[in-house]
A tleap script that builds the chain and sets N, CA, C and O, in Angstrom:
source leaprc.protein.ff14SB
mol = sequence {
  NMET GLY ASP CYS GLU ARG ALA PHE SER ILE
  MET ALA GLU GLN ARG VAL ASP GLY VAL TYR
  VAL VAL PRO ASP VAL LEU PHE PHE SER GLN
  ALA ALA ARG LEU THR GLU LEU ALA ALA LYS
  TYR ARG LEU ALA SER LEU HIE GLN PHE ARG
  GLU GLU VAL GLU ALA GLY GLY LEU MET SER
  TYR GLY HIE SER ASN THR VAL PRO TRP ARG
  ARG ALA ALA THR PHE VAL ASP GLN LEU LEU
  LYS GLY ALA SER PRO ALA ASP LEU PRO VAL
  GLN GLN PRO THR GLU PHE GLU PHE PHE ILE
  ASN LEU ARG THR ALA ALA ALA LEU GLY LEU
  THR ILE PRO PRO THR LEU LEU ALA ARG ALA
  ASP GLU VAL ILE CGLU
}
set mol.1.N position { 42.310 167.448 97.479 }
set mol.1.CA position { 42.849 166.385 98.306 }
set mol.1.C position { 41.720 165.859 99.194 }
set mol.1.O position { 41.034 166.635 99.860 }
set mol.2.N position { 41.531 164.539 99.199 }
set mol.2.CA position { 40.480 163.944 100.017 }
set mol.2.C position { 40.832 163.958 101.493 }
set mol.2.O position { 41.975 164.210 101.873 }
set mol.3.N position { 39.831 163.683 102.319 }
set mol.3.CA position { 40.037 163.688 103.769 }
set mol.3.C position { 41.116 162.707 104.201 }
set mol.3.O position { 41.946 163.015 105.056 }
set mol.4.N position { 41.094 161.527 103.602 }
set mol.4.CA position { 42.088 160.511 103.965 }
set mol.4.C position { 43.493 160.989 103.624 }
set mol.4.O position { 44.405 160.893 104.445 }
set mol.5.N position { 43.661 161.496 102.428 }
set mol.5.CA position { 44.985 161.963 102.022 }
set mol.5.C position { 45.423 163.131 102.891 }
set mol.5.O position { 46.596 163.232 103.250 }
set mol.6.N position { 44.507 163.997 103.225 }
set mol.6.CA position { 44.835 165.132 104.089 }
set mol.6.C position { 45.321 164.631 105.456 }
set mol.6.O position { 46.276 165.174 106.012 }
set mol.7.N position { 44.672 163.605 105.992 }
set mol.7.CA position { 45.073 163.044 107.285 }
set mol.7.C position { 46.495 162.471 107.207 }
set mol.7.O position { 47.306 162.682 108.109 }
set mol.8.N position { 46.785 161.749 106.125 }
set mol.8.CA position { 48.133 161.188 105.969 }
set mol.8.C position { 49.163 162.296 105.787 }
set mol.8.O position { 50.272 162.206 106.314 }
set mol.9.N position { 48.812 163.318 105.060 }
set mol.9.CA position { 49.706 164.449 104.850 }
set mol.9.C position { 50.032 165.132 106.172 }
set mol.9.O position { 51.185 165.480 106.427 }
set mol.10.N position { 49.031 165.322 107.004 }
set mol.10.CA position { 49.239 165.955 108.311 }
set mol.10.C position { 50.141 165.082 109.186 }
set mol.10.O position { 51.031 165.587 109.869 }
set mol.11.N position { 49.898 163.751 109.159 }
set mol.11.CA position { 50.745 162.857 109.950 }
set mol.11.C position { 52.201 162.964 109.496 }
set mol.11.O position { 53.111 163.006 110.323 }
set mol.12.N position { 52.415 163.007 108.186 }
set mol.12.CA position { 53.784 163.112 107.664 }
set mol.12.C position { 54.418 164.440 108.072 }
set mol.12.O position { 55.596 164.477 108.426 }
set mol.13.N position { 53.659 165.520 108.029 }
set mol.13.CA position { 54.168 166.842 108.432 }
set mol.13.C position { 54.539 166.861 109.915 }
set mol.13.O position { 55.491 167.531 110.317 }
set mol.14.N position { 53.783 166.124 110.718 }
set mol.14.CA position { 54.037 166.061 112.158 }
set mol.14.C position { 55.129 165.051 112.498 }
set mol.14.O position { 55.422 164.810 113.669 }
set mol.15.N position { 55.722 164.469 111.469 }
set mol.15.CA position { 56.806 163.483 111.615 }
set mol.15.C position { 56.387 162.243 112.387 }
set mol.15.O position { 57.167 161.685 113.159 }
set mol.16.N position { 55.161 161.821 112.173 }
set mol.16.CA position { 54.687 160.564 112.737 }
set mol.16.C position { 55.375 159.438 111.966 }
set mol.16.O position { 55.498 159.511 110.743 }
set mol.17.N position { 55.822 158.406 112.668 }
set mol.17.CA position { 56.537 157.312 112.005 }
set mol.17.C position { 55.606 156.232 111.479 }
set mol.17.O position { 55.949 155.519 110.536 }
set mol.18.N position { 54.438 156.107 112.077 }
set mol.18.CA position { 53.557 155.028 111.672 }
set mol.18.C position { 52.116 155.320 112.001 }
set mol.18.O position { 51.786 156.293 112.679 }
set mol.19.N position { 51.269 154.446 111.497 }
set mol.19.CA position { 49.833 154.599 111.691 }
set mol.19.C position { 49.230 153.226 111.987 }
set mol.19.O position { 49.578 152.226 111.358 }
set mol.20.N position { 48.319 153.205 112.960 }
set mol.20.CA position { 47.564 151.995 113.252 }
set mol.20.C position { 46.203 152.146 112.596 }
set mol.20.O position { 45.457 153.075 112.906 }
set mol.21.N position { 45.883 151.241 111.698 }
set mol.21.CA position { 44.598 151.283 111.001 }
set mol.21.C position { 43.604 150.468 111.818 }
set mol.21.O position { 43.723 149.248 111.932 }
set mol.22.N position { 42.639 151.152 112.373 }
set mol.22.CA position { 41.635 150.530 113.236 }
set mol.22.C position { 40.858 149.465 112.463 }
set mol.22.O position { 40.472 149.697 111.318 }
set mol.23.N position { 40.624 148.298 113.077 }
set mol.23.CA position { 39.848 147.270 112.389 }
set mol.23.C position { 38.391 147.708 112.245 }
set mol.23.O position { 37.627 147.715 113.210 }
set mol.24.N position { 38.032 148.067 111.031 }
set mol.24.CA position { 36.718 148.616 110.750 }
set mol.24.C position { 36.352 148.226 109.325 }
set mol.24.O position { 37.227 148.139 108.463 }
set mol.25.N position { 35.086 147.995 109.072 }
set mol.25.CA position { 34.637 147.589 107.740 }
set mol.25.C position { 35.024 148.629 106.694 }
set mol.25.O position { 35.480 148.268 105.609 }
set mol.26.N position { 34.852 149.898 106.999 }
set mol.26.CA position { 35.197 150.948 106.051 }
set mol.26.C position { 36.691 150.930 105.733 }
set mol.26.O position { 37.088 150.966 104.568 }
set mol.27.N position { 37.513 150.874 106.778 }
set mol.27.CA position { 38.962 150.864 106.549 }
set mol.27.C position { 39.394 149.592 105.826 }
set mol.27.O position { 40.274 149.635 104.967 }
set mol.28.N position { 38.775 148.454 106.173 }
set mol.28.CA position { 39.110 147.193 105.506 }
set mol.28.C position { 38.790 147.283 104.014 }
set mol.28.O position { 39.568 146.827 103.176 }
set mol.29.N position { 37.643 147.874 103.693 }
set mol.29.CA position { 37.250 147.982 102.284 }
set mol.29.C position { 38.150 148.947 101.512 }
set mol.29.O position { 38.207 148.897 100.283 }
set mol.30.N position { 38.841 149.811 102.223 }
set mol.30.CA position { 39.738 150.782 101.596 }
set mol.30.C position { 41.213 150.448 101.845 }
set mol.30.O position { 42.069 151.330 101.800 }
set mol.31.N position { 41.500 149.178 102.106 }
set mol.31.CA position { 42.858 148.761 102.452 }
set mol.31.C position { 43.877 149.165 101.397 }
set mol.31.O position { 44.952 149.661 101.732 }
set mol.32.N position { 43.553 148.959 100.137 }
set mol.32.CA position { 44.509 149.300 99.077 }
set mol.32.C position { 44.814 150.795 99.087 }
set mol.32.O position { 45.972 151.191 98.953 }
set mol.33.N position { 43.798 151.617 99.242 }
set mol.33.CA position { 43.999 153.070 99.248 }
set mol.33.C position { 44.799 153.507 100.480 }
set mol.33.O position { 45.694 154.346 100.375 }
set mol.34.N position { 44.480 152.946 101.630 }
set mol.34.CA position { 45.187 153.325 102.860 }
set mol.34.C position { 46.656 152.908 102.811 }
set mol.34.O position { 47.531 153.665 103.231 }
set mol.35.N position { 46.926 151.716 102.304 }
set mol.35.CA position { 48.324 151.286 102.217 }
set mol.35.C position { 49.073 152.095 101.159 }
set mol.35.O position { 50.270 152.349 101.299 }
set mol.36.N position { 48.368 152.498 100.105 }
set mol.36.CA position { 48.976 153.364 99.088 }
set mol.36.C position { 49.364 154.719 99.696 }
set mol.36.O position { 50.453 155.232 99.436 }
set mol.37.N position { 48.481 155.283 100.492 }
set mol.37.CA position { 48.770 156.565 101.144 }
set mol.37.C position { 49.894 156.428 102.171 }
set mol.37.O position { 50.747 157.308 102.284 }
set mol.38.N position { 49.894 155.324 102.918 }
set mol.38.CA position { 50.966 155.097 103.886 }
set mol.38.C position { 52.312 155.038 103.174 }
set mol.38.O position { 53.297 155.597 103.657 }
set mol.39.N position { 52.359 154.364 102.027 }
set mol.39.CA position { 53.604 154.283 101.252 }
set mol.39.C position { 53.985 155.657 100.712 }
set mol.39.O position { 55.151 156.048 100.776 }
set mol.40.N position { 53.020 156.384 100.185 }
set mol.40.CA position { 53.292 157.701 99.615 }
set mol.40.C position { 53.901 158.640 100.650 }
set mol.40.O position { 54.827 159.392 100.346 }
set mol.41.N position { 53.377 158.592 101.877 }
set mol.41.CA position { 53.856 159.488 102.928 }
set mol.41.C position { 54.886 158.814 103.847 }
set mol.41.O position { 55.241 159.345 104.900 }
set mol.42.N position { 55.361 157.623 103.418 }
set mol.42.CA position { 56.426 156.894 104.104 }
set mol.42.C position { 56.095 156.638 105.576 }
set mol.42.O position { 56.901 156.901 106.468 }
set mol.43.N position { 54.892 156.120 105.801 }
set mol.43.CA position { 54.452 155.770 107.143 }
set mol.43.C position { 54.306 154.258 107.262 }
set mol.43.O position { 53.661 153.625 106.426 }
set mol.44.N position { 54.891 153.694 108.276 }
set mol.44.CA position { 54.685 152.277 108.555 }
set mol.44.C position { 53.238 152.098 108.998 }
set mol.44.O position { 52.698 152.942 109.715 }
set mol.45.N position { 52.617 151.019 108.581 }
set mol.45.CA position { 51.212 150.817 108.950 }
set mol.45.C position { 51.016 149.459 109.605 }
set mol.45.O position { 51.520 148.443 109.126 }
set mol.46.N position { 50.278 149.458 110.701 }
set mol.46.CA position { 49.927 148.247 111.428 }
set mol.46.C position { 48.426 148.035 111.271 }
set mol.46.O position { 47.629 148.955 111.455 }
set mol.47.N position { 48.063 146.818 110.931 }
set mol.47.CA position { 46.665 146.471 110.654 }
set mol.47.C position { 46.262 145.266 111.490 }
set mol.47.O position { 47.073 144.708 112.230 }
set mol.48.N position { 45.006 144.873 111.362 }
set mol.48.CA position { 44.548 143.678 112.062 }
set mol.48.C position { 44.463 142.475 111.130 }
set mol.48.O position { 44.580 141.340 111.591 }
set mol.49.N position { 44.265 142.690 109.843 }
set mol.49.CA position { 43.989 141.567 108.958 }
set mol.49.C position { 45.080 141.338 107.923 }
set mol.49.O position { 45.689 142.282 107.419 }
set mol.50.N position { 45.309 140.091 107.621 }
set mol.50.CA position { 46.306 139.673 106.645 }
set mol.50.C position { 46.104 140.345 105.292 }
set mol.50.O position { 47.072 140.754 104.649 }
set mol.51.N position { 44.860 140.460 104.860 }
set mol.51.CA position { 44.564 141.031 103.548 }
set mol.51.C position { 45.115 142.445 103.407 }
set mol.51.O position { 45.494 142.862 102.312 }
set mol.52.N position { 45.158 143.173 104.501 }
set mol.52.CA position { 45.681 144.541 104.464 }
set mol.52.C position { 47.196 144.544 104.281 }
set mol.52.O position { 47.746 145.460 103.669 }
set mol.53.N position { 47.864 143.537 104.804 }
set mol.53.CA position { 49.308 143.402 104.609 }
set mol.53.C position { 49.580 142.950 103.177 }
set mol.53.O position { 50.546 143.392 102.555 }
set mol.54.N position { 48.742 142.083 102.664 }
set mol.54.CA position { 48.884 141.672 101.261 }
set mol.54.C position { 48.682 142.854 100.323 }
set mol.54.O position { 49.240 142.885 99.226 }
set mol.55.N position { 47.881 143.830 100.756 }
set mol.55.CA position { 47.634 145.031 99.941 }
set mol.55.C position { 48.767 146.045 100.055 }
set mol.55.O position { 48.770 147.050 99.345 }
set mol.56.N position { 49.740 145.788 100.952 }
set mol.56.CA position { 50.879 146.685 101.064 }
set mol.56.C position { 51.144 147.227 102.447 }
set mol.56.O position { 52.102 147.977 102.636 }
set mol.57.N position { 50.321 146.871 103.428 }
set mol.57.CA position { 50.579 147.302 104.798 }
set mol.57.C position { 51.841 146.639 105.335 }
set mol.57.O position { 52.253 145.594 104.831 }
set mol.58.N position { 52.451 147.227 106.338 }
set mol.58.CA position { 53.701 146.682 106.867 }
set mol.58.C position { 53.474 145.420 107.701 }
set mol.58.O position { 54.119 144.398 107.464 }
set mol.59.N position { 52.566 145.483 108.668 }
set mol.59.CA position { 52.331 144.348 109.561 }
set mol.59.C position { 50.869 144.265 109.941 }
set mol.59.O position { 50.127 145.245 109.872 }
set mol.60.N position { 50.473 143.061 110.346 }
set mol.60.CA position { 49.150 142.899 110.933 }
set mol.60.C position { 49.251 141.940 112.107 }
set mol.60.O position { 50.047 141.001 112.105 }
set mol.61.N position { 48.443 142.197 113.084 }
set mol.61.CA position { 48.315 141.300 114.232 }
set mol.61.C position { 46.863 141.338 114.653 }
set mol.61.O position { 46.340 142.390 115.021 }
set mol.62.N position { 46.225 140.205 114.597 }
set mol.62.CA position { 44.821 140.159 114.971 }
set mol.62.C position { 44.304 138.741 114.999 }
set mol.62.O position { 45.028 137.788 114.712 }
set mol.63.N position { 43.054 138.621 115.347 }
set mol.63.CA position { 42.459 137.286 115.434 }
set mol.63.C position { 42.320 136.681 114.043 }
set mol.63.O position { 42.227 137.388 113.039 }
set mol.64.N position { 42.311 135.382 114.017 }
set mol.64.CA position { 42.129 134.655 112.768 }
set mol.64.C position { 40.741 134.936 112.220 }
set mol.64.O position { 39.763 134.916 112.969 }
set mol.65.N position { 40.644 135.195 110.932 }
set mol.65.CA position { 39.335 135.445 110.325 }
set mol.65.C position { 38.521 134.175 110.143 }
set mol.65.O position { 37.292 134.240 110.107 }
set mol.66.N position { 39.164 133.032 110.028 }
set mol.66.CA position { 38.429 131.800 109.732 }
set mol.66.C position { 37.779 131.192 110.971 }
set mol.66.O position { 36.700 130.607 110.875 }
set mol.67.N position { 38.414 131.319 112.121 }
set mol.67.CA position { 37.890 130.687 113.334 }
set mol.67.C position { 36.499 131.203 113.709 }
set mol.67.O position { 35.621 130.383 113.977 }
set mol.68.N position { 36.246 132.526 113.742 }
set mol.68.CA position { 34.899 132.991 114.100 }
set mol.68.C position { 33.815 132.483 113.145 }
set mol.68.O position { 32.690 132.214 113.565 }
set mol.69.N position { 34.157 132.351 111.856 }
set mol.69.CA position { 33.160 131.855 110.903 }
set mol.69.C position { 32.835 130.387 111.180 }
set mol.69.O position { 31.679 129.978 111.074 }
set mol.70.N position { 33.842 129.600 111.532 }
set mol.70.CA position { 33.585 128.201 111.883 }
set mol.70.C position { 32.736 128.112 113.138 }
set mol.70.O position { 31.826 127.286 113.221 }
set mol.71.N position { 33.031 128.966 114.123 }
set mol.71.CA position { 32.237 128.974 115.349 }
set mol.71.C position { 30.794 129.392 115.057 }
set mol.71.O position { 29.851 128.841 115.624 }
set mol.72.N position { 30.639 130.361 114.175 }
set mol.72.CA position { 29.290 130.814 113.809 }
set mol.72.C position { 28.493 129.667 113.206 }
set mol.72.O position { 27.302 129.524 113.481 }
set mol.73.N position { 29.140 128.855 112.391 }
set mol.73.CA position { 28.447 127.710 111.788 }
set mol.73.C position { 27.962 126.747 112.876 }
set mol.73.O position { 26.871 126.185 112.771 }
set mol.74.N position { 28.763 126.563 113.903 }
set mol.74.CA position { 28.368 125.701 115.026 }
set mol.74.C position { 27.163 126.292 115.742 }
set mol.74.O position { 26.241 125.564 116.110 }
set mol.75.N position { 27.163 127.612 115.942 }
set mol.75.CA position { 26.032 128.265 116.600 }
set mol.75.C position { 24.763 128.141 115.759 }
set mol.75.O position { 23.691 127.869 116.300 }
set mol.76.N position { 24.869 128.332 114.470 }
set mol.76.CA position { 23.711 128.196 113.580 }
set mol.76.C position { 23.156 126.783 113.685 }
set mol.76.O position { 21.944 126.587 113.772 }
set mol.77.N position { 24.055 125.799 113.675 }
set mol.77.CA position { 23.631 124.404 113.805 }
set mol.77.C position { 22.864 124.194 115.114 }
set mol.77.O position { 21.816 123.549 115.126 }
set mol.78.N position { 23.386 124.733 116.202 }
set mol.78.CA position { 22.717 124.573 117.500 }
set mol.78.C position { 21.355 125.264 117.516 }
set mol.78.O position { 20.393 124.732 118.070 }
set mol.79.N position { 21.274 126.452 116.909 }
set mol.79.CA position { 20.000 127.174 116.860 }
set mol.79.C position { 18.977 126.419 116.023 }
set mol.79.O position { 17.804 126.344 116.389 }
set mol.80.N position { 19.417 125.861 114.904 }
set mol.80.CA position { 18.501 125.097 114.051 }
set mol.80.C position { 18.008 123.829 114.735 }
set mol.80.O position { 16.947 123.301 114.401 }
set mol.81.N position { 18.786 123.353 115.687 }
set mol.81.CA position { 18.390 122.160 116.441 }
set mol.81.C position { 17.571 122.516 117.676 }
set mol.81.O position { 17.247 121.642 118.480 }
set mol.82.N position { 17.229 123.820 117.833 }
set mol.82.CA position { 16.328 124.222 118.902 }
set mol.82.C position { 16.966 124.898 120.097 }
set mol.82.O position { 16.258 125.225 121.049 }
set mol.83.N position { 18.258 125.119 120.094 }
set mol.83.CA position { 18.900 125.790 121.232 }
set mol.83.C position { 18.414 127.233 121.326 }
set mol.83.O position { 18.115 127.869 120.315 }
set mol.84.N position { 18.341 127.729 122.538 }
set mol.84.CA position { 17.967 129.118 122.761 }
set mol.84.C position { 19.210 129.988 122.595 }
set mol.84.O position { 20.284 129.618 123.069 }
set mol.85.N position { 19.083 131.149 121.923 }
set mol.85.CA position { 20.244 132.044 121.793 }
set mol.85.C position { 20.858 132.406 123.145 }
set mol.85.O position { 22.069 132.605 123.238 }
set mol.86.N position { 20.045 132.493 124.180 }
set mol.86.CA position { 20.547 132.836 125.513 }
set mol.86.C position { 21.442 131.746 126.083 }
set mol.86.O position { 22.236 132.002 126.988 }
set mol.87.N position { 21.317 130.529 125.557 }
set mol.87.CA position { 22.125 129.418 126.062 }
set mol.87.C position { 23.472 129.299 125.362 }
set mol.87.O position { 24.328 128.529 125.794 }
set mol.88.N position { 23.667 130.057 124.283 }
set mol.88.CA position { 24.935 129.969 123.563 }
set mol.88.C position { 25.991 130.817 124.272 }
set mol.88.O position { 25.706 131.933 124.707 }
set mol.89.N position { 27.195 130.293 124.387 }
set mol.89.CA position { 28.239 131.030 125.115 }
set mol.89.C position { 28.788 132.205 124.318 }
set mol.89.O position { 28.873 132.160 123.091 }
set mol.90.N position { 29.154 133.248 125.035 }
set mol.90.CA position { 29.864 134.367 124.433 }
set mol.90.C position { 31.320 133.928 124.325 }
set mol.90.O position { 31.892 133.409 125.284 }
set mol.91.N position { 31.909 134.136 123.165 }
set mol.91.CA position { 33.282 133.683 122.980 }
set mol.91.C position { 34.171 134.824 122.518 }
set mol.91.O position { 33.739 135.732 121.807 }
set mol.92.N position { 35.411 134.753 122.936 }
set mol.92.CA position { 36.410 135.716 122.509 }
set mol.92.C position { 37.436 134.987 121.641 }
set mol.92.O position { 37.599 133.771 121.752 }
set mol.93.N position { 38.118 135.729 120.785 }
set mol.93.CA position { 39.142 135.094 119.952 }
set mol.93.C position { 40.227 134.431 120.813 }
set mol.93.O position { 40.610 134.943 121.865 }
set mol.94.N position { 40.698 133.299 120.343 }
set mol.94.CA position { 41.773 132.594 121.046 }
set mol.94.C position { 42.981 132.370 120.147 }
set mol.94.O position { 44.059 132.024 120.628 }
set mol.95.N position { 42.805 132.567 118.851 }
set mol.95.CA position { 43.903 132.386 117.907 }
set mol.95.C position { 44.205 133.720 117.240 }
set mol.95.O position { 43.311 134.386 116.718 }
set mol.96.N position { 45.472 134.097 117.267 }
set mol.96.CA position { 45.894 135.359 116.676 }
set mol.96.C position { 46.967 135.091 115.625 }
set mol.96.O position { 47.720 134.122 115.723 }
set mol.97.N position { 47.026 135.959 114.624 }
set mol.97.CA position { 47.965 135.800 113.519 }
set mol.97.C position { 48.804 137.066 113.365 }
set mol.97.O position { 48.335 138.179 113.602 }
set mol.98.N position { 50.056 136.862 112.962 }
set mol.98.CA position { 51.000 137.960 112.794 }
set mol.98.C position { 51.642 137.838 111.415 }
set mol.98.O position { 52.257 136.820 111.097 }
set mol.99.N position { 51.494 138.886 110.594 }
set mol.99.CA position { 52.030 138.882 109.239 }
set mol.99.C position { 52.917 140.105 109.037 }
set mol.99.O position { 52.648 141.182 109.570 }
set mol.100.N position { 53.980 139.918 108.257 }
set mol.100.CA position { 54.912 141.001 107.943 }
set mol.100.C position { 55.119 141.046 106.440 }
set mol.100.O position { 55.276 140.008 105.797 }
set mol.101.N position { 55.120 142.255 105.879 }
set mol.101.CA position { 55.366 142.448 104.451 }
set mol.101.C position { 56.781 143.021 104.291 }
set mol.101.O position { 57.018 144.194 104.580 }
set mol.102.N position { 57.722 142.178 103.824 }
set mol.102.CA position { 59.112 142.614 103.676 }
set mol.102.C position { 59.301 143.611 102.535 }
set mol.102.O position { 60.197 144.453 102.597 }
set mol.103.N position { 58.475 143.529 101.499 }
set mol.103.CA position { 58.569 144.518 100.401 }
set mol.103.C position { 58.269 145.916 100.935 }
set mol.103.O position { 58.952 146.885 100.602 }
set mol.104.N position { 57.253 145.999 101.755 }
set mol.104.CA position { 56.895 147.293 102.337 }
set mol.104.C position { 57.997 147.779 103.280 }
set mol.104.O position { 58.348 148.959 103.276 }
set mol.105.N position { 58.534 146.873 104.079 }
set mol.105.CA position { 59.621 147.240 104.983 }
set mol.105.C position { 60.804 147.789 104.192 }
set mol.105.O position { 61.382 148.811 104.563 }
set mol.106.N position { 61.163 147.112 103.108 }
set mol.106.CA position { 62.288 147.570 102.277 }
set mol.106.C position { 61.994 148.935 101.667 }
set mol.106.O position { 62.870 149.799 101.626 }
set mol.107.N position { 60.771 149.132 101.195 }
set mol.107.CA position { 60.397 150.414 100.586 }
set mol.107.C position { 60.477 151.555 101.592 }
set mol.107.O position { 60.741 152.699 101.223 }
set mol.108.N position { 60.249 151.239 102.866 }
set mol.108.CA position { 60.318 152.255 103.921 }
set mol.108.C position { 61.727 152.372 104.508 }
set mol.108.O position { 61.978 153.210 105.374 }
set mol.109.N position { 62.636 151.531 104.034 }
set mol.109.CA position { 63.999 151.553 104.556 }
set mol.109.C position { 64.119 150.940 105.934 }
set mol.109.O position { 65.019 151.291 106.698 }
set mol.110.N position { 63.218 150.021 106.259 }
set mol.110.CA position { 63.222 149.382 107.577 }
set mol.110.C position { 63.834 147.990 107.500 }
set mol.110.O position { 63.638 147.262 106.527 }
set mol.111.N position { 64.563 147.640 108.523 }
set mol.111.CA position { 65.084 146.288 108.666 }
set mol.111.C position { 64.316 145.630 109.800 }
set mol.111.O position { 64.328 146.112 110.932 }
set mol.112.N position { 63.660 144.544 109.495 }
set mol.112.CA position { 62.892 143.823 110.509 }
set mol.112.C position { 63.844 142.849 111.204 }
set mol.112.O position { 64.487 142.041 110.534 }
set mol.113.N position { 63.944 142.910 112.522 }
set mol.113.CA position { 64.855 142.014 113.238 }
set mol.113.C position { 64.496 140.537 112.998 }
set mol.113.O position { 63.317 140.189 112.928 }
set mol.114.N position { 65.502 139.682 112.874 }
set mol.114.CA position { 65.250 138.253 112.650 }
set mol.114.C position { 64.369 137.624 113.720 }
set mol.114.O position { 63.590 136.719 113.423 }
set mol.115.N position { 64.480 138.089 114.955 }
set mol.115.CA position { 63.651 137.522 116.023 }
set mol.115.C position { 62.174 137.821 115.793 }
set mol.115.O position { 61.315 137.001 116.118 }
set mol.116.N position { 61.877 138.994 115.235 }
set mol.116.CA position { 60.490 139.348 114.922 }
set mol.116.C position { 59.996 138.553 113.711 }
set mol.116.O position { 58.855 138.091 113.688 }
set mol.117.N position { 60.854 138.400 112.718 }
set mol.117.CA position { 60.500 137.598 111.536 }
set mol.117.C position { 60.195 136.154 111.939 }
set mol.117.O position { 59.289 135.530 111.388 }
set mol.118.N position { 60.957 135.627 112.904 }
set mol.118.CA position { 60.748 134.251 113.348 }
set mol.118.C position { 59.407 134.075 114.038 }
set mol.118.O position { 58.848 132.978 114.034 }
set mol.119.N position { 58.884 135.139 114.630 }
set mol.119.CA position { 57.587 135.047 115.329 }
set mol.119.C position { 56.386 135.179 114.405 }
set mol.119.O position { 55.263 134.848 114.784 }
set mol.120.N position { 56.627 135.665 113.191 }
set mol.120.CA position { 55.525 135.875 112.255 }
set mol.120.C position { 54.935 134.549 111.782 }
set mol.120.O position { 55.650 133.567 111.580 }
set mol.121.N position { 53.617 134.545 111.610 }
set mol.121.CA position { 52.967 133.372 111.030 }
set mol.121.C position { 53.306 133.263 109.555 }
set mol.121.O position { 53.409 132.167 109.005 }
set mol.122.N position { 53.480 134.423 108.920 }
set mol.122.CA position { 53.871 134.435 107.506 }
set mol.122.C position { 54.601 135.734 107.214 }
set mol.122.O position { 54.225 136.806 107.689 }
set mol.123.N position { 55.660 135.607 106.415 }
set mol.123.CA position { 56.409 136.764 105.946 }
set mol.123.C position { 56.164 136.867 104.456 }
set mol.123.O position { 56.479 135.942 103.707 }
set mol.124.N position { 55.606 137.981 104.022 }
set mol.124.CA position { 55.303 138.206 102.610 }
set mol.124.C position { 56.516 138.897 101.996 }
set mol.124.O position { 56.939 139.968 102.431 }
set mol.125.N position { 57.063 138.242 100.967 }
set mol.125.CA position { 58.285 138.783 100.346 }
set mol.125.C position { 58.001 139.385 98.992 }
set mol.125.O position { 58.914 139.883 98.334 }
savepdb mol mol.pdb
quit
């Protein structure tokens, strides 16, 4: 049994109801495996990125992936035009997205309240 599976097994034994998958390149690259383990051990999973919910995670809430890339393009343009990196502003995310996977909810025997579904940017059925 791998380390990841062992961790999920321990969480299930401890009767943990859910798991928050930290936004990390390693975890993102293993989204399919992590959501598979969450399903196997019947754990609800909360993620930051939509792609992880598409892979089978229950929900995600996090900043939009497209906005930072557009901002980066603006910064590159300014740097190529001679701006000093020290003059570029530090920016924080301002747009957040919320996704729910109803197939995963059904598989876990969960009913998502209509008020929560109404707040989602997208509900994956």
